[in-house]
N, C-alpha and C positions, 0 to 999 in steps of 0.2 A: 744651356744653363749649367748642366752638370760638369761640363769641361771647366767652366769658370770657377765652380765650387772647388774642383780638384786643384786648380791653380792656387786659389786662396789658401786651401788647406796646406799645400806644399810650401807656401811662402810664409805662413804665420811663424814657424820657428826661427827662420833667419831674420825676419823683421823684428821679432822680440829680442833676439840676441843683439842686433845692431842698435836698437833703441836703448836696451840696457847698458851696452858698452859706451854709448855716447853720454848717457847720464852719468856714468861712473868715471868718465874721462879715460876710458881704456883705449889703447891703439890697436890691439889685436883681438881677434875672435877665432876660437877653434871650434869647428862644427863636426861632430861625428856622424850625425844623421842628416843626410842631404839627398836630393834627387836631381834629375836633369833640369828640372824647373828652378831649382836653387842656383844652379850654374848659369842658367839663362838670366836670371834676376841679377846675379852678381856682374855679369857682362854688361847689362843695362846700366848698372850703377857705376861701373868703371867708365863706360862711354860718356856718362854725364859728369864725370870727374868728382864723384861723391866718395869713392874709396880709392886708395892708392893702388892696391893690387890684391889678388887672391891667387892661391895655388892649391891644387889638389895633391895631397901627400898619400902615396900608396905604400902600405905597410906590408912587410913580409916577414916571415918567421925564419930565423937562421936554423938550419937543420940540426945543428949540434946543441941547441938550447931547448929546455922544456917549454912547451907552449903556455903553461900556466903563468910564467913570469912576464910575458910580453903581451902588450895590447896590439892586436893585429888588424884593428879596424882602420879603414881609409878615413881621412878627414880632410876638411878644407881649412886653410888658414886665410883669414881676411885681415887686411890692414886698413884701419879706418883712416880717412884723410883728416888731418889736423891743421888748423890755421891759427897761429898765435895761441897755442895751448888749448884751443877749443875745437871740438869736433865740427866739421863742416855741416853735418846732418844734425838738425835740431830734433826732428821727429819724423817717423814714417807712420802713416795711417792708412788702413784698408778702407776703401771707399765703397765698393759694391758689396752687398750682403748676399747671403744665400737666397733670400726671398726677393730682393730687388736689385737688379743690375743698374748701374749708372753708365748710360751710353752717351757718347759725344760724337758729333761730326767734326770734320777737319776744321770748319770755320769756328765752331764752338770751342775747340781746343786752342786755336789762335787767340781768341778772346780771353780765355782762361789765363794763358801765358802772358798776355799783355797786361792783365789786371794784376797778376800776382807774379812779380819777377823773381821772388825768392822761393817759389814753389815749383817743383818738377813733378811730372806724372809718369806713371807706367800704365800702359793699356794693352788689352789683349784684342787682337783682330783675328778673324777666322783665316785670313790669308797669310799673315806674317807671324802669327803667334804673339808672344810677349814682347813688346817693343817700348822703347822710351819716347818721350814726347818729341824730341828733335827729329828722330827717325820718322815718326808718324807724319810730321809736317813735310819732311822731304818726299815721303811716299804719297802724300796728298790723301791720307786715309784717316778715318776716325775708328772708334771701337769702344770696348767696355773699359772704363776707368777702374783699374785694379787698386792702385794706391797712390798717395800723394806724398812727397818728400819735401819737408820744409827745410830750407837751408838758411 
C-alpha cells in the first residue's frame, strides 16, 4: 500500500500540470521537479499516443559565468498532443486513494476498456510496475488502477 501511495504522490504534480495545460490549450509543459516515476508515467502516456514527446534537459554551468545568473536545474519538456486545436487529453483523474486501492483483474480491465472506449487507464502491478492498459492486456495481468485518462 505504501508503494502505491508513493507512486500517487510522485504523479500528482505531473498530472496537475498536464490537466492545467490542456484546460489552457497549452502545447508545452516544463517541469523542474520530477522523479523516475514521472518519467515512467510519461513513457506510458507516449505509448498510448496521448503526448507527442518528452525530453529531459540536463543543465550545466559554464565555468566562466557566475552561477547566480543561471538556472542549473534539470527539467523535462513535455509536448501535449493536439488534434484540431484541442488537446487529445480531456482530463486525468487519480482513482486509488491512500485509504482504498482500486484493484482490477485482467478480465475486469477488458470489460472497462470495452465499455469506455475514450478512457485509458494506468495501473501498478507488483511484477511490472506502472504500465498502461494496452500493455497490461498483452501481459494478461491486472493490478491497482492508479489513474484514468479521458480522451
